[in-house]
VMD Tcl script that builds the backbone (N, CA, C; Angstrom):
set m [mol new atoms 261]
animate dup $m
set s [atomselect $m all]
$s set {name element resname resid chain x y z} {
  {N N MET 1 A 0.808 -1.188 0.000}
  {CA C MET 1 A 0.000 0.000 0.000}
  {C C MET 1 A 0.858 1.261 0.000}
  {N N ALA 2 A 2.071 1.145 0.474}
  {CA C ALA 2 A 2.955 2.310 0.506}
  {C C ALA 2 A 3.233 2.824 -0.901}
  {N N SER 3 A 3.331 1.920 -1.868}
  {CA C SER 3 A 3.596 2.351 -3.235}
  {C C SER 3 A 2.454 3.167 -3.803}
  {N N LEU 4 A 1.224 2.776 -3.459}
  {CA C LEU 4 A 0.082 3.537 -3.938}
  {C C LEU 4 A 0.114 4.937 -3.339}
  {N N GLN 5 A 0.424 5.026 -2.050}
  {CA C GLN 5 A 0.523 6.324 -1.411}
  {C C GLN 5 A 1.641 7.134 -2.055}
  {N N THR 6 A 2.757 6.504 -2.368}
  {CA C THR 6 A 3.867 7.179 -3.015}
  {C C THR 6 A 3.448 7.665 -4.397}
  {N N PHE 7 A 2.752 6.817 -5.151}
  {CA C PHE 7 A 2.261 7.198 -6.470}
  {C C PHE 7 A 1.373 8.432 -6.361}
  {N N GLU 8 A 0.465 8.415 -5.413}
  {CA C GLU 8 A -0.425 9.557 -5.232}
  {C C GLU 8 A 0.358 10.812 -4.842}
  {N N PHE 9 A 1.340 10.652 -3.971}
  {CA C PHE 9 A 2.171 11.779 -3.560}
  {C C PHE 9 A 2.897 12.374 -4.762}
  {N N TYR 10 A 3.526 11.511 -5.560}
  {CA C TYR 10 A 4.256 11.971 -6.741}
  {C C TYR 10 A 3.324 12.681 -7.722}
  {N N THR 11 A 2.129 12.132 -7.912}
  {CA C THR 11 A 1.170 12.734 -8.825}
  {C C THR 11 A 0.716 14.104 -8.315}
  {N N GLU 12 A 0.479 14.200 -7.018}
  {CA C GLU 12 A 0.091 15.491 -6.442}
  {C C GLU 12 A 1.194 16.532 -6.636}
  {N N ARG 13 A 2.433 16.127 -6.412}
  {CA C ARG 13 A 3.554 17.052 -6.597}
  {C C ARG 13 A 3.678 17.478 -8.055}
  {N N ALA 14 A 3.470 16.536 -8.972}
  {CA C ALA 14 A 3.524 16.868 -10.403}
  {C C ALA 14 A 2.430 17.878 -10.751}
  {N N ASP 15 A 1.246 17.671 -10.215}
  {CA C ASP 15 A 0.143 18.603 -10.467}
  {C C ASP 15 A 0.458 19.991 -9.894}
  {N N GLN 16 A 1.067 20.020 -8.712}
  {CA C GLN 16 A 1.456 21.303 -8.110}
  {C C GLN 16 A 2.487 22.017 -8.987}
  {N N SER 17 A 3.444 21.259 -9.493}
  {CA C SER 17 A 4.469 21.849 -10.361}
  {C C SER 17 A 3.865 22.367 -11.656}
  {N N ALA 18 A 2.908 21.629 -12.210}
  {CA C ALA 18 A 2.230 22.073 -13.438}
  {C C ALA 18 A 1.462 23.363 -13.182}
  {N N ALA 19 A 0.806 23.435 -12.036}
  {CA C ALA 19 A 0.065 24.657 -11.693}
  {C C ALA 19 A 1.028 25.828 -11.520}
  {N N GLU 20 A 2.161 25.569 -10.880}
  {CA C GLU 20 A 3.170 26.624 -10.701}
  {C C GLU 20 A 3.675 27.107 -12.054}
  {N N ALA 21 A 3.911 26.181 -12.963}
  {CA C ALA 21 A 4.403 26.548 -14.294}
  {C C ALA 21 A 3.376 27.396 -15.042}
  {N N SER 22 A 2.114 27.061 -14.889}
  {CA C SER 22 A 1.084 27.800 -15.630}
  {C C SER 22 A 0.891 29.219 -15.110}
  {N N THR 23 A 1.274 29.477 -13.878}
  {CA C THR 23 A 1.099 30.816 -13.318}
  {C C THR 23 A 2.404 31.604 -13.223}
  {N N ALA 24 A 3.507 30.984 -13.622}
  {CA C ALA 24 A 4.806 31.645 -13.488}
  {C C ALA 24 A 4.924 32.812 -14.469}
  {N N ALA 25 A 5.402 33.920 -13.952}
  {CA C ALA 25 A 5.599 35.107 -14.795}
  {C C ALA 25 A 6.964 35.077 -15.467}
  {N N LEU 26 A 7.921 34.446 -14.815}
  {CA C LEU 26 A 9.281 34.403 -15.355}
  {C C LEU 26 A 9.534 33.093 -16.081}
  {N N ALA 27 A 10.209 33.183 -17.210}
  {CA C ALA 27 A 10.475 31.995 -18.036}
  {C C ALA 27 A 11.306 30.964 -17.278}
  {N N ASN 28 A 12.321 31.418 -16.526}
  {CA C ASN 28 A 13.167 30.447 -15.833}
  {C C ASN 28 A 12.395 29.726 -14.716}
  {N N VAL 29 A 11.463 30.413 -14.083}
  {CA C VAL 29 A 10.629 29.775 -13.051}
  {C C VAL 29 A 9.693 28.764 -13.704}
  {N N ARG 30 A 9.116 29.125 -14.848}
  {CA C ARG 30 A 8.235 28.222 -15.584}
  {C C ARG 30 A 8.992 26.969 -16.022}
  {N N GLU 31 A 10.203 27.154 -16.566}
  {CA C GLU 31 A 11.007 26.006 -17.011}
  {C C GLU 31 A 11.374 25.090 -15.840}
  {N N ARG 32 A 11.723 25.694 -14.718}
  {CA C ARG 32 A 12.067 24.897 -13.535}
  {C C ARG 32 A 10.854 24.083 -13.080}
  {N N ALA 33 A 9.688 24.701 -13.069}
  {CA C ALA 33 A 8.468 24.004 -12.661}
  {C C ALA 33 A 8.114 22.888 -13.645}
  {N N LEU 34 A 8.331 23.124 -14.929}
  {CA C LEU 34 A 8.057 22.085 -15.930}
  {C C LEU 34 A 9.022 20.911 -15.792}
  {N N ARG 35 A 10.290 21.204 -15.500}
  {CA C ARG 35 A 11.255 20.124 -15.261}
  {C C ARG 35 A 10.858 19.329 -14.016}
  {N N SER 36 A 10.435 20.048 -13.003}
  {CA C SER 36 A 9.988 19.402 -11.769}
  {C C SER 36 A 8.776 18.510 -12.040}
  {N N GLU 37 A 7.831 19.015 -12.800}
  {CA C GLU 37 A 6.654 18.214 -13.143}
  {C C GLU 37 A 7.060 16.933 -13.866}
  {N N LYS 38 A 7.948 17.072 -14.830}
  {CA C LYS 38 A 8.399 15.901 -15.593}
  {C C LYS 38 A 9.044 14.866 -14.670}
  {N N THR 39 A 9.857 15.329 -13.743}
  {CA C THR 39 A 10.519 14.421 -12.804}
  {C C THR 39 A 9.504 13.728 -11.906}
  {N N TRP 40 A 8.557 14.487 -11.356}
  {CA C TRP 40 A 7.539 13.895 -10.487}
  {C C TRP 40 A 6.696 12.882 -11.250}
  {N N ARG 41 A 6.360 13.188 -12.486}
  {CA C ARG 41 A 5.559 12.236 -13.291}
  {C C ARG 41 A 6.359 10.958 -13.568}
  {N N GLY 42 A 7.653 11.115 -13.795}
  {CA C GLY 42 A 8.499 9.936 -13.981}
  {C C GLY 42 A 8.550 9.076 -12.728}
  {N N LEU 43 A 8.653 9.722 -11.577}
  {CA C LEU 43 A 8.654 8.983 -10.312}
  {C C LEU 43 A 7.314 8.287 -10.088}
  {N N ALA 44 A 6.217 8.954 -10.442}
  {CA C ALA 44 A 4.893 8.342 -10.308}
  {C C ALA 44 A 4.769 7.118 -11.211}
  {N N ALA 45 A 5.272 7.228 -12.427}
  {CA C ALA 45 A 5.221 6.096 -13.359}
  {C C ALA 45 A 6.055 4.931 -12.836}
  {N N GLN 46 A 7.221 5.231 -12.279}
  {CA C GLN 46 A 8.071 4.180 -11.718}
  {C C GLN 46 A 7.381 3.508 -10.532}
  {N N ALA 47 A 6.737 4.286 -9.688}
  {CA C ALA 47 A 6.014 3.714 -8.547}
  {C C ALA 47 A 4.890 2.801 -9.030}
  {N N GLN 48 A 4.225 3.211 -10.098}
  {CA C GLN 48 A 3.146 2.397 -10.655}
  {C C GLN 48 A 3.696 1.087 -11.233}
  {N N ARG 49 A 4.826 1.163 -11.936}
  {CA C ARG 49 A 5.445 -0.054 -12.481}
  {C C ARG 49 A 5.880 -0.983 -11.355}
  {N N THR 50 A 6.430 -0.415 -10.290}
  {CA C THR 50 A 6.865 -1.214 -9.150}
  {C C THR 50 A 5.678 -1.928 -8.517}
  {N N LEU 51 A 4.581 -1.224 -8.366}
  {CA C LEU 51 A 3.376 -1.811 -7.793}
  {C C LEU 51 A 2.880 -2.968 -8.661}
  {N N ALA 52 A 2.875 -2.785 -9.964}
  {CA C ALA 52 A 2.431 -3.836 -10.887}
  {C C ALA 52 A 3.377 -5.035 -10.835}
  {N N GLU 53 A 4.669 -4.774 -10.765}
  {CA C GLU 53 A 5.656 -5.858 -10.698}
  {C C GLU 53 A 5.512 -6.649 -9.401}
  {N N ARG 54 A 5.274 -5.957 -8.309}
  {CA C ARG 54 A 5.074 -6.646 -7.024}
  {C C ARG 54 A 3.841 -7.531 -7.072}
  {N N ALA 55 A 2.760 -7.032 -7.654}
  {CA C ALA 55 A 1.529 -7.818 -7.767}
  {C C ALA 55 A 1.765 -9.060 -8.632}
  {N N LYS 56 A 2.498 -8.888 -9.721}
  {CA C LYS 56 A 2.812 -10.014 -10.608}
  {C C LYS 56 A 3.649 -11.051 -9.869}
  {N N ASN 57 A 4.677 -10.593 -9.154}
  {CA C ASN 57 A 5.538 -11.514 -8.412}
  {C C ASN 57 A 4.773 -12.235 -7.306}
  {N N GLU 58 A 3.869 -11.530 -6.647}
  {CA C GLU 58 A 3.061 -12.160 -5.603}
  {C C GLU 58 A 2.165 -13.240 -6.193}
  {N N SER 59 A 1.592 -12.955 -7.349}
  {CA C SER 59 A 0.753 -13.938 -8.025}
  {C C SER 59 A 1.565 -15.183 -8.403}
  {N N LEU 60 A 2.766 -14.966 -8.925}
  {CA C LEU 60 A 3.627 -16.097 -9.282}
  {C C LEU 60 A 4.010 -16.915 -8.046}
  {N N ARG 61 A 4.296 -16.233 -6.936}
  {CA C ARG 61 A 4.624 -16.942 -5.694}
  {C C ARG 61 A 3.433 -17.768 -5.223}
  {N N ASP 62 A 2.234 -17.193 -5.292}
  {CA C ASP 62 A 1.035 -17.920 -4.880}
  {C C ASP 62 A 0.823 -19.158 -5.743}
  {N N GLU 63 A 1.020 -19.020 -7.052}
  {CA C GLU 63 A 0.868 -20.167 -7.956}
  {C C GLU 63 A 1.893 -21.249 -7.641}
  {N N ARG 64 A 3.140 -20.826 -7.381}
  {CA C ARG 64 A 4.191 -21.784 -7.067}
  {C C ARG 64 A 3.889 -22.512 -5.752}
  {N N ARG 65 A 3.429 -21.774 -4.747}
  {CA C ARG 65 A 3.091 -22.392 -3.464}
  {C C ARG 65 A 1.942 -23.380 -3.615}
  {N N ALA 66 A 0.949 -23.042 -4.421}
  {CA C ALA 66 A -0.179 -23.944 -4.646}
  {C C ALA 66 A 0.284 -25.223 -5.343}
  {N N ALA 67 A 1.161 -25.079 -6.319}
  {CA C ALA 67 A 1.690 -26.251 -7.027}
  {C C ALA 67 A 2.512 -27.122 -6.081}
  {N N GLU 68 A 3.314 -26.500 -5.225}
  {CA C GLU 68 A 4.117 -27.258 -4.260}
  {C C GLU 68 A 3.221 -27.983 -3.261}
  {N N ALA 69 A 2.155 -27.332 -2.821}
  {CA C ALA 69 A 1.229 -27.957 -1.880}
  {C C ALA 69 A 0.543 -29.151 -2.542}
  {N N GLU 70 A 0.185 -28.996 -3.803}
  {CA C GLU 70 A -0.445 -30.095 -4.533}
  {C C GLU 70 A 0.527 -31.266 -4.689}
  {N N GLU 71 A 1.774 -30.966 -5.009}
  {CA C GLU 71 A 2.790 -32.023 -5.138}
  {C C GLU 71 A 3.004 -32.737 -3.809}
  {N N THR 72 A 3.035 -31.985 -2.723}
  {CA C THR 72 A 3.232 -32.574 -1.396}
  {C C THR 72 A 2.060 -33.479 -1.051}
  {N N ALA 73 A 0.847 -33.019 -1.317}
  {CA C ALA 73 A -0.340 -33.825 -1.041}
  {C C ALA 73 A -0.321 -35.097 -1.872}
  {N N PHE 74 A 0.049 -34.999 -3.128}
  {CA C PHE 74 A 0.122 -36.178 -3.999}
  {C C PHE 74 A 1.180 -37.152 -3.492}
  {N N ALA 75 A 2.334 -36.616 -3.076}
  {CA C ALA 75 A 3.409 -37.477 -2.571}
  {C C ALA 75 A 2.969 -38.197 -1.306}
  {N N ARG 76 A 2.223 -37.523 -0.437}
  {CA C ARG 76 A 1.733 -38.166 0.791}
  {C C ARG 76 A 0.753 -39.279 0.454}
  {N N MET 77 A -0.138 -39.013 -0.500}
  {CA C MET 77 A -1.110 -40.032 -0.900}
  {C C MET 77 A -0.402 -41.229 -1.513}
  {N N ALA 78 A 0.631 -40.972 -2.286}
  {CA C ALA 78 A 1.360 -42.063 -2.928}
  {C C ALA 78 A 2.143 -42.873 -1.905}
  {N N ALA 79 A 2.597 -42.257 -0.833}
  {CA C ALA 79 A 3.398 -42.943 0.178}
  {C C ALA 79 A 2.535 -43.789 1.122}
  {N N GLU 80 A 1.266 -43.443 1.270}
  {CA C GLU 80 A 0.380 -44.190 2.157}
  {C C GLU 80 A -0.038 -45.488 1.482}
  {N N PRO 81 A -0.078 -46.565 2.248}
  {CA C PRO 81 A -0.534 -47.831 1.641}
  {C C PRO 81 A -2.019 -47.752 1.320}
  {N N SER 82 A -2.386 -48.377 0.255}
  {CA C SER 82 A -3.789 -48.363 -0.157}
  {C C SER 82 A -4.564 -49.330 0.748}
  {N N PRO 83 A -5.851 -49.057 1.016}
  {CA C PRO 83 A -6.636 -49.922 1.883}
  {C C PRO 83 A -6.758 -51.348 1.348}
  {N N GLU 84 A -6.740 -51.527 0.020}
  {CA C GLU 84 A -6.850 -52.875 -0.534}
  {C C GLU 84 A -5.605 -53.699 -0.234}
  {N N ILE 85 A -4.439 -53.050 -0.212}
  {CA C ILE 85 A -3.187 -53.769 0.032}
  {C C ILE 85 A -3.103 -54.159 1.508}
  {N N ALA 86 A -3.571 -53.305 2.393}
  {CA C ALA 86 A -3.499 -53.574 3.829}
  {C C ALA 86 A -4.431 -54.707 4.224}
  {N N ALA 87 A -5.455 -54.987 3.481}
  {CA C ALA 87 A -6.427 -56.018 3.853}
  {C C ALA 87 A -6.018 -57.358 3.489}
}
mol reanalyze $m
mol bondsrecalc $m
mol representation Tube
mol addrep $m
């Protein structure tokens, strides 16, 4: 959840920089604000990619754990003697 909060923070900062650029009277202040906006938007995009990558990795881990649990259950069933053999 921290990444989502970070994404929102970065987006808010980018919006603030864009607003500053639109109201700047001096060209150098406007350019600085536009550079700042670009940087904040890049950070927001990176946070979003990180969040997506974490979700993908978590899904893969869950699938792997489920497969391992299934293999373990199958191995236990195979190791137990069948009721017909015990009789």
